[in-house]
N, C-alpha and C positions, 0 to 999 in steps of 0.2 A: 450722734456723731458731730453735731454742731452745737457747741456748749457756750452759754453766756459766760463772760468773764467772771461776773459776780453773782452767781447762782443763788447763793443763800440771802443776800441783801443787794438785789440789782441796783444800778444806778440808772436814773433817767436823766441824760444829760440834754439840756434844752438850748444852751448857747455856748459861746467860747469867745475869748478875747486875749490876744497875746499867747502867753504860755498856759493859760488857764481855762478850764472848762467849769461850767456851772450847772448844777442839777435843779430839778424842779423847785426845790425849796431854797434856792440861792446859795447853796453850799459850794465853796470854791474848791477845785482840785487842780494840782500841777499836772499837766498833760505830758506824760512820759511815754506814751503809746503811739500817738498819731504821728503822721509826717509833718511835723510843724516846728521842727527843731530849729531851723535856720530863721524863719521870720515870723513864726506864731500864727494864731488864728486871726482873721479879720485884719490883716495888715493893710493900711490904706494903699500903698503902692501896688500890692498884688491885686487888690480889688479893682483899682483903676486900670491896671494892665488887662486884667481879665475881662472887665466890662468893655474896654476898647476892642478887644479881639472878638468877643462875642457880638458887638454891633457889627463887625465886618464879616465874620465866618465863625460858625460854631458847629465843628465836626471833629472827627478823630483823623488818625493818620493814614487811613486806607485809601484816601484820594491824594492825587498829586497836588503839591503846592510849593511855590518857590521857597516859602519860609522854611519848609522841612529841609530843603537841600542846603540852604544858607546855614541853618543851625548844624547840620551835620558837618559842613565845612568848617565853621567856627570851632566845634567841638573836636574834631579830629586834628585840627591844627595844634591842639594843646597836648596831643598824645604821641607816643612813639610811632614811627612811620608803619610798623606792623599792624598797628590798630588803626586801620583806615576805612573800616566798614561800620556803618551804623543801622541798627534795627530798631525802630521806634515801635513800642508796644504800650498798651494802656494798663497793665497790671503785672504784678508778680507771677500770676498764674500764666499769662501769656508769655512772659519771658522765660519761665521754666519750660513750658511747652515747645517754645522755639529752640531753646538750648538742647533739649532732648532730640528733636527732629534734625537739627544740624548734626549733632554728634552721631546719631544713627546713621545719617547719610555719609558722613565722612568715613567712619569706621566700618559701616556694613554690618554693625551688630545691633541686636535688639534688646540685650540684656541691660538691666540698670540695677544698681545698688543704692539703697536709701537708708538712712539712719532715721531711727525713731527719736 
């Protein structure tokens, strides 16, 4: 149920820079899959910001922190007034789970329709 993208000729990616990933043989591949479309892999600004944050605190959003509130306020200030609540999750799976739980609570139904 969990397949490798390239089952017949699997890639072993060992590093990435900008929009490219490199395999164990040094072959370069344009990364059209991962979440790097805006800044790329190993972007110096992102590395610097992440390092600065990890030096201060390295945790997820389950604990209260002023930065979460400030970020939510900055984000919702750019949205229509009806979109005024933020839920921070760490993955698409968590986002889907939360969406299902919210919908079930709001509507009181348990049924779900999914597309393959």
